[in-house]
N, C-alpha and C positions, 0 to 999 in steps of 0.2 A: 787498827787491825785491818789486814788485807782480806777482803771477803773472797778473793780469787783462790779458792782452796787448791785447785789443780794447776795453778800458775800458767794458764793458757792465754791470759790476756783478756778473757771474757768472763764476766760475772753473770752466771745464770740465776734464775729466780731461786732455785734450790740453795745455791751458795749464798745468795743475798739474805734469804729468810733465816737460814741457820746462823749467819754472822750477826744479824740483827737481834735474834733471840739471845744468842750467847752474850752479846754486848750488854743488852738490857739486864739480863739476869746477873751478870758479873757486877754491874754497876749498882743495881738497886736491891737485889735479893740478900739482905743483910743476914738473915738466919739460914740461908742456903737450903731452903726447902723446895726449891724449884718453882716458886711462885713469887709474885710481887704484890704486896698488899698496899692499900692506900697509905697506911702508916709508914711503910718503908719508903714510899715515894716522897711523902711529906718530910721525913727525916733527911733524905738526901737533898731535897730542894732547899730545906732550911740551912743545911751545911754549905750549900753552894751559893747562898744569897750573897750578892755583891760581886760574884765572879763572872756571872753570865749576863745575858741581856736582861733588861728589867722585866720583860714579860715571860721569863723562863718558867716560873711556877705556873702561870696561867696556861702556857702552852703544854706543859707536862700534864696538868690536870685535864685539859681537853683531850690530849692523846690517850690518857688512861681511860677516860669515859668512853671514847670511841672504840677502843680495843677491848674493853671489858664486855664482851658479847653477851654473856649471860647475866650481867649486872650484879655479880655477887661480891664486888669489891676486891677482887683478886685477879691478877693477870697470870694466866698459865702460859707455858711455852707455845701451845697451840694458838692461843689468842694473839700472842705477840707475832707469831709467824703469819697468821692470817692478816694482821694489820700491815705487815710488810708489803703485801701485794699492791696496795694503792701507791705507796712510795716508789716501788719498783716500776710500776707502769708509768708514773709521772716522770721518772728519771730516764726511762727508755724512750728518748725523744725521737729516735728514728724508727722505733717499733720493730726492731729486728729480733727481739726476744732475749737480748742480753745487754749488759751494761759495759761500756768501754771505760777506760780510765778517765776520759774527759767527762763522760756522763756522771761517773761517781764523784768527781771533783765538783761539778756543778751541784749535785745533790747535797754534798757536804757544805758547800758555801751557802746554799739556800737554807739549810737547816740552822745555820748559825745566825741567820737574819742579817739585816743591814748594819753597816758600820763596823 
């Protein structure tokens, strides 16, 4: 999915956080209630076993724990969007406040892990 909603060649933080939340909810929110529970994450990780990197479950569990700001065992859109800030800042290597295609590509490659 292309996070550049207005197709200007620049991905702002607002575009990035919206795309990140949309992607996570579409991928993990099995009951379509607008939230992601630990059980939904576990079910998806179990289905993906063998297709991703060997540490995929561990990485997803760590991300869930970091983004679950109120520690209620559920990720809301707001929590997912807040978690996107750190990834955006890390990807914005020239610190110009937006992500280029190259910065997005590097972010995606780093997310997949080595190999």
